[in-house]
C-alpha positions in Angstrom: 203.9 140.4 -91.6 202.3 140.2 -95.0 200.7 143.4 -96.2 197.3 143.5 -97.8 198.9 144.6 -101.0 201.2 141.6 -101.0 198.3 139.3 -100.3 196.2 140.7 -103.1 199.2 140.2 -105.4 199.3 136.5 -104.4 195.6 136.1 -104.9 195.9 137.6 -108.4 198.5 134.9 -109.2 196.2 132.1 -108.3 194.7 129.9 -111.0 191.0 130.5 -111.4 190.0 127.1 -110.2 191.2 128.0 -106.6 189.0 131.1 -106.3 186.1 129.2 -104.9 188.3 127.5 -102.4 189.8 130.8 -101.4 186.3 132.3 -100.9 185.4 129.3 -98.6 188.6 129.9 -96.6 187.8 133.7 -96.2 184.3 132.8 -95.0 185.8 130.3 -92.5 188.1 133.0 -91.1 185.2 135.5 -90.8 183.1 132.9 -88.9 186.1 132.1 -86.7 186.5 135.8 -85.9 182.8 136.2 -85.2 182.8 133.2 -82.8 185.8 134.6 -80.9 184.0 138.0 -80.5 180.8 136.2 -79.4 182.7 134.2 -76.8 184.3 137.3 -75.5 181.0 139.2 -75.2 179.3 136.2 -73.5 182.0 135.8 -70.9 182.1 139.5 -70.1 178.8 139.4 -68.1 179.9 136.4 -66.0 183.3 137.8 -65.3 182.1 141.4 -64.6 181.3 140.5 -60.9 184.9 139.6 -60.4 186.4 142.5 -62.3 184.4 145.2 -60.6 185.5 144.6 -57.1 187.6 146.6 -54.6 190.0 143.6 -54.4 190.6 143.7 -58.2 191.1 147.4 -58.2 193.7 147.1 -55.4 195.5 144.2 -57.2 195.9 146.2 -60.5 196.4 149.6 -59.0 200.2 149.7 -59.5 200.1 148.6 -63.1 
């Protein structure tokens, strides 16, 4: 796994003309993360009825 320190070193070594492209990619990753979180939160309410049941509690009791 790449550490933040290693990644920053790689960024420092990039030519200046790639900085805008790198910024675009970072923004893309942030949006992707936000969409994943939004999807998770939206699905929680619809799945809650299945999660909060005696049958589910029994199925997961031994784990």
